[in-house]
Structure formats: C-alpha cells, structure tokens
N, CA, C and O atoms as CSV, one atom per row, in Angstrom:
chain,resi,resn,atom,element,x,y,z
A,1,MET,N,N,35.457,48.294,41.486
A,1,MET,CA,C,35.201,48.006,40.096
A,1,MET,C,C,34.386,46.730,39.964
A,1,MET,O,O,33.443,46.669,39.175
A,2,THR,N,N,34.742,45.732,40.719
A,2,THR,CA,C,34.028,44.465,40.657
A,2,THR,C,C,32.616,44.642,41.182
A,2,THR,O,O,31.678,44.016,40.690
A,3,SER,N,N,32.471,45.483,42.165
A,3,SER,CA,C,31.157,45.713,42.746
A,3,SER,C,C,30.231,46.400,41.750
A,3,SER,O,O,29.036,46.105,41.749
A,4,SER,N,N,30.718,47.294,40.909
A,4,SER,CA,C,29.859,47.971,39.933
A,4,SER,C,C,29.433,47.003,38.819
A,4,SER,O,O,28.321,47.119,38.303
A,5,VAL,N,N,30.295,46.055,38.443
A,5,VAL,CA,C,29.939,45.057,37.428
A,5,VAL,C,C,28.849,44.144,37.984
A,5,VAL,O,O,27.898,43.776,37.293
A,6,PHE,N,N,29.024,43.792,39.264
A,6,PHE,CA,C,28.045,42.928,39.899
A,6,PHE,C,C,26.694,43.637,40.011
A,6,PHE,O,O,25.653,43.024,39.775
A,7,CYS,N,N,26.704,44.925,40.370
A,7,CYS,CA,C,25.461,45.693,40.483
A,7,CYS,C,C,24.757,45.796,39.139
A,7,CYS,O,O,23.536,45.659,39.063
A,8,ARG,N,N,25.514,46.035,38.089
A,8,ARG,CA,C,24.907,46.114,36.753
A,8,ARG,C,C,24.313,44.760,36.346
A,8,ARG,O,O,23.251,44.693,35.728
A,9,PHE,N,N,25.016,43.700,36.702
A,9,PHE,CA,C,24.537,42.360,36.357
A,9,PHE,C,C,23.222,42.064,37.082
A,9,PHE,O,O,22.267,41.590,36.467
A,10,VAL,N,N,23.173,42.336,38.361
A,10,VAL,CA,C,21.965,42.088,39.160
A,10,VAL,C,C,20.837,42.982,38.678
A,10,VAL,O,O,19.692,42.537,38.593
A,11,THR,N,N,21.142,44.247,38.358
A,11,THR,CA,C,20.119,45.167,37.859
A,11,THR,C,C,19.547,44.662,36.538
A,11,THR,O,O,18.338,44.729,36.313
A,12,GLY,N,N,20.399,44.165,35.682
A,12,GLY,CA,C,19.932,43.622,34.406
A,12,GLY,C,C,19.048,42.399,34.598
A,12,GLY,O,O,18.032,42.259,33.917
A,13,ILE,N,N,19.419,41.509,35.516
A,13,ILE,CA,C,18.618,40.316,35.800
A,13,ILE,C,C,17.263,40.702,36.362
A,13,ILE,O,O,16.242,40.155,35.945
A,14,VAL,N,N,17.238,41.635,37.301
A,14,VAL,CA,C,15.982,42.074,37.908
A,14,VAL,C,C,15.098,42.751,36.863
A,14,VAL,O,O,13.890,42.516,36.837
A,15,ALA,N,N,15.675,43.583,36.007
A,15,ALA,CA,C,14.903,44.256,34.964
A,15,ALA,C,C,14.307,43.235,33.993
A,15,ALA,O,O,13.147,43.359,33.600
A,16,ALA,N,N,15.086,42.234,33.608
A,16,ALA,CA,C,14.581,41.210,32.703
A,16,ALA,C,C,13.472,40.403,33.362
A,16,ALA,O,O,12.492,40.046,32.709
A,17,ALA,N,N,13.620,40.113,34.648
A,17,ALA,CA,C,12.589,39.362,35.362
A,17,ALA,C,C,11.292,40.159,35.455
A,17,ALA,O,O,10.206,39.606,35.280
A,18,LEU,N,N,11.405,41.456,35.730
A,18,LEU,CA,C,10.210,42.281,35.822
A,18,LEU,C,C,9.530,42.441,34.471
A,18,LEU,O,O,8.301,42.437,34.393
A,19,LEU,N,N,10.307,42.582,33.414
A,19,LEU,CA,C,9.718,42.726,32.092
A,19,LEU,C,C,9.034,41.444,31.634
A,19,LEU,O,O,7.963,41.494,31.030
A,20,SER,N,N,9.638,40.310,31.912
A,20,SER,CA,C,9.055,39.059,31.443
A,20,SER,C,C,7.889,38.600,32.307
A,20,SER,O,O,7.085,37.781,31.861
A,21,SER,N,N,7.777,39.106,33.536
A,21,SER,CA,C,6.669,38.701,34.387
A,21,SER,C,C,5.351,39.296,33.913
A,21,SER,O,O,4.285,38.806,34.286
A,22,GLY,N,N,5.405,40.313,33.119
A,22,GLY,CA,C,4.181,40.920,32.602
A,22,GLY,C,C,3.545,40.116,31.476
A,22,GLY,O,O,2.379,40.335,31.148
A,23,PHE,N,N,4.286,39.193,30.881
A,23,PHE,CA,C,3.754,38.386,29.804
A,23,PHE,C,C,3.239,37.064,30.370
A,23,PHE,O,O,4.000,36.117,30.567
A,24,ALA,N,N,1.967,37.022,30.620
A,24,ALA,CA,C,1.377,35.808,31.184
A,24,ALA,C,C,1.133,34.800,30.067
A,24,ALA,O,O,0.657,35.146,28.985
A,25,VAL,N,N,1.461,33.581,30.349
A,25,VAL,CA,C,1.221,32.514,29.389
A,25,VAL,C,C,-0.101,31.869,29.757
A,25,VAL,O,O,-0.296,31.406,30.880
A,26,SER,N,N,-0.984,31.848,28.811
A,26,SER,CA,C,-2.294,31.274,29.109
A,26,SER,C,C,-2.488,29.990,28.316
A,26,SER,O,O,-2.037,29.861,27.178
A,27,ALA,N,N,-3.154,29.068,28.935
A,27,ALA,CA,C,-3.469,27.807,28.268
A,27,ALA,C,C,-4.814,27.956,27.580
A,27,ALA,O,O,-5.731,28.602,28.087
A,28,SER,N,N,-4.902,27.351,26.433
A,28,SER,CA,C,-6.181,27.421,25.730
A,28,SER,C,C,-6.764,26.030,25.630
A,28,SER,O,O,-6.047,25.057,25.396
A,29,ALA,N,N,-8.044,25.944,25.806
A,29,ALA,CA,C,-8.748,24.671,25.713
A,29,ALA,C,C,-9.910,24.843,24.758
A,29,ALA,O,O,-10.477,25.927,24.624
A,30,GLY,N,N,-10.242,23.775,24.114
A,30,GLY,CA,C,-11.354,23.845,23.179
A,30,GLY,C,C,-12.208,22.604,23.298
A,30,GLY,O,O,-11.829,21.623,23.937
A,31,VAL,N,N,-13.331,22.665,22.690
A,31,VAL,CA,C,-14.261,21.544,22.685
A,31,VAL,C,C,-13.862,20.616,21.544
A,31,VAL,O,O,-13.595,21.069,20.431
A,32,ILE,N,N,-13.824,19.318,21.825
A,32,ILE,CA,C,-13.526,18.357,20.768
A,32,ILE,C,C,-14.816,17.677,20.351
A,32,ILE,O,O,-15.768,17.586,21.125
A,33,SER,N,N,-14.831,17.206,19.127
A,33,SER,CA,C,-16.039,16.563,18.619
A,33,SER,C,C,-16.139,15.135,19.140
A,33,SER,O,O,-15.183,14.580,19.681
A,34,THR,N,N,-17.306,14.566,18.963
A,34,THR,CA,C,-17.535,13.185,19.378
A,34,THR,C,C,-16.658,12.236,18.583
A,34,THR,O,O,-16.163,11.245,19.120
A,35,GLU,N,N,-16.463,12.535,17.302
A,35,GLU,CA,C,-15.626,11.679,16.464
A,35,GLU,C,C,-14.182,11.666,16.954
A,35,GLU,O,O,-13.538,10.618,16.986
A,36,GLN,N,N,-13.681,12.836,17.335
A,36,GLN,CA,C,-12.317,12.919,17.846
A,36,GLN,C,C,-12.175,12.159,19.156
A,36,GLN,O,O,-11.171,11.484,19.384
A,37,ALA,N,N,-13.180,12.269,20.013
A,37,ALA,CA,C,-13.149,11.538,21.284
A,37,ALA,C,C,-13.213,10.035,21.042
A,37,ALA,O,O,-12.550,9.267,21.738
A,38,ALA,N,N,-14.005,9.612,20.063
A,38,ALA,CA,C,-14.121,8.184,19.746
A,38,ALA,C,C,-12.813,7.646,19.190
A,38,ALA,O,O,-12.419,6.524,19.509
A,39,VAL,N,N,-12.133,8.437,18.359
A,39,VAL,CA,C,-10.850,8.010,17.796
A,39,VAL,C,C,-9.820,7.835,18.903
A,39,VAL,O,O,-9.064,6.864,18.902
A,40,VAL,N,N,-9.789,8.762,19.839
A,40,VAL,CA,C,-8.841,8.676,20.954
A,40,VAL,C,C,-9.166,7.464,21.832
A,40,VAL,O,O,-8.264,6.738,22.249
A,41,ALA,N,N,-10.452,7.249,22.111
A,41,ALA,CA,C,-10.851,6.107,22.941
A,41,ALA,C,C,-10.535,4.791,22.251
A,41,ALA,O,O,-10.098,3.840,22.898
A,42,GLU,N,N,-10.754,4.729,20.939
A,42,GLU,CA,C,-10.457,3.509,20.191
A,42,GLU,C,C,-8.960,3.219,20.182
A,42,GLU,O,O,-8.543,2.069,20.320
A,43,ARG,N,N,-8.159,4.261,20.020
A,43,ARG,CA,C,-6.704,4.073,20.052
A,43,ARG,C,C,-6.262,3.550,21.414
A,43,ARG,O,O,-5.421,2.655,21.494
A,44,MET,N,N,-6.824,4.102,22.481
A,44,MET,CA,C,-6.445,3.664,23.818
A,44,MET,C,C,-6.856,2.201,24.052
A,44,MET,O,O,-6.117,1.449,24.688
A,45,GLU,N,N,-8.019,1.798,23.546
A,45,GLU,CA,C,-8.445,0.406,23.686
A,45,GLU,C,C,-7.501,-0.527,22.929
A,45,GLU,O,O,-7.099,-1.570,23.444
A,46,ARG,N,N,-7.156,-0.140,21.706
A,46,ARG,CA,C,-6.226,-0.957,20.917
A,46,ARG,C,C,-4.865,-1.048,21.598
A,46,ARG,O,O,-4.261,-2.118,21.663
A,47,LEU,N,N,-4.398,0.072,22.097
A,47,LEU,CA,C,-3.099,0.093,22.763
A,47,LEU,C,C,-3.127,-0.772,24.025
A,47,LEU,O,O,-2.147,-1.452,24.331
A,48,ASP,N,N,-4.241,-0.749,24.754
A,48,ASP,CA,C,-4.366,-1.602,25.936
A,48,ASP,C,C,-4.331,-3.078,25.565
A,48,ASP,O,O,-3.689,-3.875,26.249
A,49,ARG,N,N,-5.034,-3.456,24.460
A,49,ARG,CA,C,-5.038,-4.855,24.033
A,49,ARG,C,C,-3.640,-5.295,23.602
A,49,ARG,O,O,-3.187,-6.379,23.969
A,50,VAL,N,N,-2.964,-4.462,22.831
A,50,VAL,CA,C,-1.610,-4.803,22.369
A,50,VAL,C,C,-0.651,-4.866,23.546
A,50,VAL,O,O,0.179,-5.773,23.621
A,51,SER,N,N,-0.754,-3.914,24.466
A,51,SER,CA,C,0.136,-3.899,25.630
A,51,SER,C,C,-0.096,-5.113,26.519
A,51,SER,O,O,0.856,-5.693,27.041
A,52,SER,N,N,-1.362,-5.503,26.694
A,52,SER,CA,C,-1.632,-6.686,27.520
A,52,SER,C,C,-1.134,-7.950,26.823
A,52,SER,O,O,-0.693,-8.889,27.485
A,53,PHE,N,N,-1.202,-7.981,25.482
A,53,PHE,CA,C,-0.657,-9.120,24.755
A,53,PHE,C,C,0.856,-9.189,24.914
A,53,PHE,O,O,1.413,-10.263,25.140
A,54,LEU,N,N,1.519,-8.043,24.797
A,54,LEU,CA,C,2.968,-8.014,24.935
A,54,LEU,C,C,3.417,-8.294,26.368
A,54,LEU,O,O,4.552,-8.716,26.588
A,55,ALA,N,N,2.537,-8.064,27.344
A,55,ALA,CA,C,2.877,-8.298,28.739
A,55,ALA,C,C,2.704,-9.761,29.142
A,55,ALA,O,O,3.145,-10.158,30.221
A,56,ARG,N,N,2.067,-10.567,28.287
A,56,ARG,CA,C,1.911,-11.991,28.620
A,56,ARG,C,C,3.283,-12.637,28.750
A,56,ARG,O,O,4.233,-12.261,28.064
A,57,GLN,N,N,3.364,-13.611,29.640
A,57,GLN,CA,C,4.661,-14.208,29.949
A,57,GLN,C,C,5.223,-14.988,28.757
A,57,GLN,O,O,6.428,-14.945,28.510
A,58,ASP,N,N,4.363,-15.703,28.013
A,58,ASP,CA,C,4.863,-16.472,26.880
A,58,ASP,C,C,5.332,-15.567,25.747
A,58,ASP,O,O,6.309,-15.873,25.063
A,59,VAL,N,N,4.633,-14.451,25.552
A,59,VAL,CA,C,5.033,-13.508,24.511
A,59,VAL,C,C,6.341,-12.814,24.911
A,59,VAL,O,O,7.229,-12.623,24.080
A,60,ALA,N,N,6.447,-12.443,26.177
A,60,ALA,CA,C,7.685,-11.808,26.655
A,60,ALA,C,C,8.874,-12.758,26.522
A,60,ALA,O,O,9.980,-12.332,26.190
A,61,ALA,N,N,8.643,-14.045,26.781
A,61,ALA,CA,C,9.726,-15.025,26.637
A,61,ALA,C,C,10.169,-15.140,25.181
A,61,ALA,O,O,11.363,-15.242,24.901
A,62,GLU,N,N,9.208,-15.123,24.251
A,62,GLU,CA,C,9.554,-15.191,22.824
A,62,GLU,C,C,10.289,-13.929,22.381
A,62,GLU,O,O,11.234,-14.000,21.595
A,63,LEU,N,N,9.858,-12.785,22.880
A,63,LEU,CA,C,10.543,-11.538,22.533
A,63,LEU,C,C,11.983,-11.573,23.023
A,63,LEU,O,O,12.900,-11.177,22.304
A,64,GLU,N,N,12.178,-12.047,24.246
A,64,GLU,CA,C,13.538,-12.126,24.784
A,64,GLU,C,C,14.370,-13.148,24.017
A,64,GLU,O,O,15.581,-12.983,23.865
A,65,ARG,N,N,13.715,-14.207,23.535
A,65,ARG,CA,C,14.438,-15.210,22.748
A,65,ARG,C,C,14.966,-14.597,21.454
A,65,ARG,O,O,16.026,-14.984,20.961
A,66,PHE,N,N,14.217,-13.637,20.910
A,66,PHE,CA,C,14.664,-12.949,19.692
A,66,PHE,C,C,15.548,-11.749,19.995
A,66,PHE,O,O,15.985,-11.054,19.078
A,67,GLY,N,N,15.816,-11.499,21.277
A,67,GLY,CA,C,16.712,-10.412,21.656
A,67,GLY,C,C,16.035,-9.062,21.767
A,67,GLY,O,O,16.694,-8.028,21.656
A,68,VAL,N,N,14.721,-9.055,21.988
A,68,VAL,CA,C,13.970,-7.804,22.104
A,68,VAL,C,C,13.519,-7.642,23.545
A,68,VAL,O,O,12.959,-8.567,24.133
A,69,ASP,N,N,13.759,-6.482,24.108
A,69,ASP,CA,C,13.312,-6.183,25.462
A,69,ASP,C,C,11.799,-5.960,25.442
A,69,ASP,O,O,11.329,-5.116,24.678
A,70,PRO,N,N,11.014,-6.687,26.255
A,70,PRO,CA,C,9.552,-6.513,26.249
A,70,PRO,C,C,9.108,-5.092,26.580
A,70,PRO,O,O,8.116,-4.614,26.029
A,71,ALA,N,N,9.820,-4.416,27.463
A,71,ALA,CA,C,9.471,-3.027,27.792
A,71,ALA,C,C,9.676,-2.126,26.584
A,71,ALA,O,O,8.882,-1.217,26.339
A,72,LEU,N,N,10.740,-2.376,25.829
A,72,LEU,CA,C,11.000,-1.595,24.621
A,72,LEU,C,C,9.934,-1.874,23.566
A,72,LEU,O,O,9.521,-0.964,22.848
A,73,ALA,N,N,9.488,-3.125,23.466
A,73,ALA,CA,C,8.440,-3.470,22.504
A,73,ALA,C,C,7.136,-2.757,22.850
A,73,ALA,O,O,6.439,-2.276,21.956
A,74,THR,N,N,6.804,-2.684,24.124
A,74,THR,CA,C,5.598,-1.974,24.551
A,74,THR,C,C,5.718,-0.486,24.265
A,74,THR,O,O,4.757,0.156,23.841
A,75,GLU,N,N,6.896,0.052,24.499
A,75,GLU,CA,C,7.139,1.476,24.219
A,75,GLU,C,C,7.028,1.763,22.726
A,75,GLU,O,O,6.462,2.781,22.327
A,76,ARG,N,N,7.566,0.873,21.905
A,76,ARG,CA,C,7.492,1.047,20.449
A,76,ARG,C,C,6.054,0.906,19.962
A,76,ARG,O,O,5.648,1.600,19.030
A,77,ALA,N,N,5.280,0.017,20.578
A,77,ALA,CA,C,3.878,-0.151,20.197
A,77,ALA,C,C,3.093,1.125,20.491
A,77,ALA,O,O,2.199,1.493,19.728
A,78,ALA,N,N,3.418,1.794,21.580
A,78,ALA,CA,C,2.737,3.045,21.924
A,78,ALA,C,C,3.074,4.152,20.933
A,78,ALA,O,O,2.305,5.102,20.785
A,79,ALA,N,N,4.211,4.043,20.253
A,79,ALA,CA,C,4.630,5.073,19.301
A,79,ALA,C,C,4.100,4.814,17.887
A,79,ALA,O,O,4.345,5.615,16.986
A,80,LEU,N,N,3.381,3.713,17.680
A,80,LEU,CA,C,2.852,3.408,16.346
A,80,LEU,C,C,1.762,4.392,15.960
A,80,LEU,O,O,1.096,4.971,16.818
A,81,SER,N,N,1.590,4.574,14.654
A,81,SER,CA,C,0.488,5.417,14.180
A,81,SER,C,C,-0.820,4.659,14.376
A,81,SER,O,O,-0.810,3.467,14.685
A,82,ASP,N,N,-1.937,5.344,14.198
A,82,ASP,CA,C,-3.241,4.715,14.387
A,82,ASP,C,C,-3.445,3.545,13.428
A,82,ASP,O,O,-3.962,2.502,13.826
A,83,ALA,N,N,-3.044,3.711,12.173
A,83,ALA,CA,C,-3.218,2.646,11.180
A,83,ALA,C,C,-2.344,1.442,11.505
A,83,ALA,O,O,-2.787,0.299,11.388
A,84,GLU,N,N,-1.104,1.698,11.912
A,84,GLU,CA,C,-0.201,0.597,12.262
A,84,GLU,C,C,-0.681,-0.137,13.509
A,84,GLU,O,O,-0.580,-1.361,13.594
A,85,LEU,N,N,-1.203,0.614,14.473
A,85,LEU,CA,C,-1.711,0.007,15.688
A,85,LEU,C,C,-2.945,-0.839,15.396
A,85,LEU,O,O,-3.112,-1.915,15.971
A,86,ALA,N,N,-3.806,-0.360,14.510
A,86,ALA,CA,C,-4.994,-1.130,14.129
A,86,ALA,C,C,-4.590,-2.411,13.412
A,86,ALA,O,O,-5.187,-3.463,13.641
A,87,GLN,N,N,-3.590,-2.334,12.554
A,87,GLN,CA,C,-3.126,-3.515,11.832
A,87,GLN,C,C,-2.526,-4.534,12.801
A,87,GLN,O,O,-2.799,-5.729,12.684
A,88,LEU,N,N,-1.724,-4.082,13.742
A,88,LEU,CA,C,-1.125,-4.982,14.722
A,88,LEU,C,C,-2.189,-5.616,15.603
A,88,LEU,O,O,-2.126,-6.811,15.891
A,89,ASP,N,N,-3.157,-4.833,16.030
A,89,ASP,CA,C,-4.243,-5.348,16.857
A,89,ASP,C,C,-5.060,-6.386,16.088
A,89,ASP,O,O,-5.484,-7.392,16.658
A,90,GLY,N,N,-5.279,-6.145,14.804
A,90,GLY,CA,C,-6.004,-7.108,13.980
A,90,GLY,C,C,-5.248,-8.410,13.818
A,90,GLY,O,O,-5.846,-9.486,13.850
A,91,ARG,N,N,-3.941,-8.323,13.645
A,91,ARG,CA,C,-3.131,-9.539,13.516
A,91,ARG,C,C,-3.114,-10.335,14.809
A,91,ARG,O,O,-3.137,-11.566,14.785
A,92,ILE,N,N,-3.074,-9.642,15.932
A,92,ILE,CA,C,-3.095,-10.339,17.218
A,92,ILE,C,C,-4.451,-11.023,17.412
A,92,ILE,O,O,-4.512,-12.149,17.905
A,93,ALA,N,N,-5.533,-10.347,17.027
A,93,ALA,CA,C,-6.871,-10.934,17.181
A,93,ALA,C,C,-7.057,-12.127,16.253
A,93,ALA,O,O,-7.731,-13.091,16.617
A,94,ASP,N,N,-6.470,-12.078,15.062
A,94,ASP,CA,C,-6.609,-13.179,14.103
A,94,ASP,C,C,-5.791,-14.398,14.492
A,94,ASP,O,O,-6.154,-15.526,14.159
A,95,ALA,N,N,-4.701,-14.180,15.188
A,95,ALA,CA,C,-3.823,-15.289,15.575
A,95,ALA,C,C,-4.333,-15.884,16.881
A,95,ALA,O,O,-3.842,-15.553,17.960
A,96,ALA,N,N,-5.312,-16.756,16.775
A,96,ALA,CA,C,-5.891,-17.372,17.966
A,96,ALA,C,C,-4.898,-18.368,18.552
A,96,ALA,O,O,-4.248,-19.118,17.824
A,97,ALA,N,N,-4.796,-18.365,19.851
A,97,ALA,CA,C,-3.880,-19.297,20.516
A,97,ALA,C,C,-4.425,-20.709,20.384
A,97,ALA,O,O,-5.548,-20.987,20.805
A,98,GLY,N,N,-3.638,-21.595,19.805
A,98,GLY,CA,C,-4.067,-22.975,19.641
A,98,GLY,C,C,-4.836,-23.221,18.367
A,98,GLY,O,O,-5.197,-24.368,18.102
A,99,GLY,N,N,-5.101,-22.237,17.580
A,99,GLY,CA,C,-5.792,-22.428,16.314
A,99,GLY,C,C,-7.298,-22.448,16.486
A,99,GLY,O,O,-7.819,-22.295,17.590
A,100,ASP,N,N,-7.987,-22.641,15.367
A,100,ASP,CA,C,-9.439,-22.653,15.340
A,100,ASP,C,C,-9.921,-24.098,15.468
A,100,ASP,O,O,-9.702,-24.903,14.563
A,101,LEU,N,N,-10.560,-24.427,16.557
A,101,LEU,CA,C,-10.976,-25.790,16.845
A,101,LEU,C,C,-12.017,-26.282,15.848
A,101,LEU,O,O,-11.971,-27.438,15.430
A,102,LEU,N,N,-12.952,-25.422,15.462
A,102,LEU,CA,C,-13.977,-25.837,14.501
A,102,LEU,C,C,-13.374,-26.179,13.140
A,102,LEU,O,O,-13.841,-27.098,12.468
A,103,ALA,N,N,-12.352,-25.452,12.735
A,103,ALA,CA,C,-11.703,-25.744,11.462
A,103,ALA,C,C,-11.008,-27.096,11.509
A,103,ALA,O,O,-11.045,-27.844,10.532
A,104,VAL,N,N,-10.385,-27.417,12.617
A,104,VAL,CA,C,-9.710,-28.708,12.763
A,104,VAL,C,C,-10.721,-29.843,12.729
A,104,VAL,O,O,-10.501,-30.852,12.059
A,105,ILE,N,N,-11.825,-29.686,13.446
A,105,ILE,CA,C,-12.870,-30.722,13.438
A,105,ILE,C,C,-13.448,-30.885,12.050
A,105,ILE,O,O,-13.707,-32.006,11.613
A,106,GLY,N,N,-13.653,-29.783,11.349
A,106,GLY,CA,C,-14.184,-29.847,9.986
A,106,GLY,C,C,-13.237,-30.567,9.033
A,106,GLY,O,O,-13.682,-31.367,8.210
A,107,VAL,N,N,-11.963,-30.299,9.133
A,107,VAL,CA,C,-10.983,-30.952,8.263
A,107,VAL,C,C,-10.928,-32.447,8.552
A,107,VAL,O,O,-10.872,-33.257,7.627
A,108,VAL,N,N,-10.944,-32.817,9.830
A,108,VAL,CA,C,-10.937,-34.242,10.183
A,108,VAL,C,C,-12.181,-34.932,9.635
A,108,VAL,O,O,-12.083,-36.039,9.105
A,109,PHE,N,N,-13.342,-34.304,9.751
A,109,PHE,CA,C,-14.577,-34.885,9.230
A,109,PHE,C,C,-14.511,-35.067,7.718
A,109,PHE,O,O,-14.910,-36.113,7.206
A,110,VAL,N,N,-14.015,-34.068,7.001
A,110,VAL,CA,C,-13.922,-34.165,5.541
A,110,VAL,C,C,-12.955,-35.271,5.134
A,110,VAL,O,O,-13.229,-36.004,4.183
A,111,VAL,N,N,-11.830,-35.407,5.832
A,111,VAL,CA,C,-10.864,-36.468,5.521
A,111,VAL,C,C,-11.489,-37.833,5.768
A,111,VAL,O,O,-11.342,-38.737,4.946
A,112,LEU,N,N,-12.186,-37.997,6.891
A,112,LEU,CA,C,-12.853,-39.279,7.162
A,112,LEU,C,C,-13.944,-39.578,6.139
A,112,LEU,O,O,-14.122,-40.731,5.745
A,113,LEU,N,N,-14.664,-38.567,5.712
A,113,LEU,CA,C,-15.710,-38.754,4.707
A,113,LEU,C,C,-15.113,-39.192,3.373
A,113,LEU,O,O,-15.641,-40.095,2.723
A,114,ILE,N,N,-14.017,-38.558,2.962
A,114,ILE,CA,C,-13.363,-38.936,1.702
A,114,ILE,C,C,-12.816,-40.359,1.791
A,114,ILE,O,O,-12.957,-41.137,0.847
A,115,LEU,N,N,-12.199,-40.700,2.913
A,115,LEU,CA,C,-11.683,-42.062,3.078
A,115,LEU,C,C,-12.816,-43.092,3.075
A,115,LEU,O,O,-12.641,-44.208,2.586
A,116,GLU,N,N,-13.966,-42.719,3.616
A,116,GLU,CA,C,-15.123,-43.616,3.608
A,116,GLU,C,C,-15.654,-43.805,2.191
A,116,GLU,O,O,-15.979,-44.924,1.793
A,117,LEU,N,N,-15.744,-42.718,1.429
A,117,LEU,CA,C,-16.270,-42.813,0.062
A,117,LEU,C,C,-15.334,-43.584,-0.857
A,117,LEU,O,O,-15.794,-44.288,-1.756
A,118,VAL,N,N,-14.043,-43.464,-0.647
A,118,VAL,CA,C,-13.067,-44.168,-1.469
A,118,VAL,C,C,-13.026,-45.652,-1.088
A,118,VAL,O,O,-12.629,-46.488,-1.900
A,119,GLY,N,N,-13.427,-45.976,0.122
A,119,GLY,CA,C,-13.444,-47.352,0.564
A,119,GLY,C,C,-12.236,-47.760,1.371
A,119,GLY,O,O,-12.030,-48.949,1.615
A,120,VAL,N,N,-11.438,-46.808,1.788
A,120,VAL,CA,C,-10.239,-47.117,2.565
A,120,VAL,C,C,-10.618,-47.493,3.993
A,120,VAL,O,O,-10.040,-48.418,4.563
A,121,THR,N,N,-11.577,-46.788,4.572
A,121,THR,CA,C,-12.006,-47.072,5.942
A,121,THR,C,C,-13.474,-47.447,5.965
A,121,THR,O,O,-14.193,-47.308,4.975
A,122,ASP,N,N,-13.892,-47.920,7.108
A,122,ASP,CA,C,-15.296,-48.278,7.301
A,122,ASP,C,C,-15.777,-47.641,8.605
A,122,ASP,O,O,-16.326,-48.319,9.473
A,123,VAL,N,N,-15.565,-46.340,8.730
A,123,VAL,CA,C,-15.841,-45.633,9.977
A,123,VAL,C,C,-17.326,-45.394,10.155
A,123,VAL,O,O,-17.843,-45.612,11.251
A,124,PHE,N,N,-18.041,-44.952,9.118
A,124,PHE,CA,C,-19.417,-44.512,9.275
A,124,PHE,C,C,-20.417,-45.656,9.261
A,124,PHE,O,O,-21.588,-45.420,9.559
A,125,SER,N,N,-20.028,-46.871,8.935
A,125,SER,CA,C,-20.976,-47.984,8.958
A,125,SER,C,C,-21.255,-48.419,10.394
A,125,SER,O,O,-22.308,-49.000,10.657
A,126,ARG,N,N,-20.353,-48.160,11.319
A,126,ARG,CA,C,-20.537,-48.518,12.719
A,126,ARG,C,C,-21.444,-47.542,13.454
A,126,ARG,O,O,-21.969,-47.870,14.518
A,127,ILE,N,N,-21.629,-46.391,12.924
A,127,ILE,CA,C,-22.399,-45.353,13.609
A,127,ILE,C,C,-23.859,-45.506,13.367
A,127,ILE,O,O,-24.655,-44.713,13.871
C-alpha cells in the first residue's frame, strides 16, 4: 500500500516536471534611449559622489557620534529617489569644507574699509 502511494507521488512529480519543462522562460531586452542612459549615468555619478562623501573618515565619525551606522547610511543613500539624491548631492557640494575663502577675505576687507572711513583705524594710510 505504501509503495503504491509512493509510485503515484513520484509519477505526479515527474509528470509536473515534464509539463513545466515545455514552458521556456525567455528574457526580453530592448533598446534604451540616450536620455534614459544619461539619466542612469547621472544617477550613478551622484551616488558615487555621495557614497565617497559618506565613506570619508570624518563624516563616518560624525555619523557614529549621532548613532548612525555609516554602512546603513550608504545603503539608505542608494535607496533615495533621483530627486532626493540630486538634492543631497547639491547640499554636499554647497557645503565646502572650511568655508569660502574669498568670502572671508571680502568680509575682512569691507570691515577694515568701514573702520578706516569711520576713523577708528589707520590701516590704509601705511600702504
């Protein structure tokens, strides 16, 4: 009795395997446009810039100070939408390390000029 149940089971498995082997799964590929390729390439460039920023040692130390795992932050950055990734990349590019040197020099010059015109200092008479 057990042998007949086993035979029916094996016969059913073999029949199902033979029936399903006739259905070939084919992959389909298509041509993508230049715009689509450019969007993908731009996303990859942005993701590389953000990932390299997150991989910096000082940034990783700050992330850990806030209790965030740097690997998790990189993984989350990869899951961002294109718009969010562009916004993050823009913020990273705008936040120059150490600030803008020309702006600092300009502010110092304007302060010295105002102090000279008011008569508080005598800096420009020596020059």
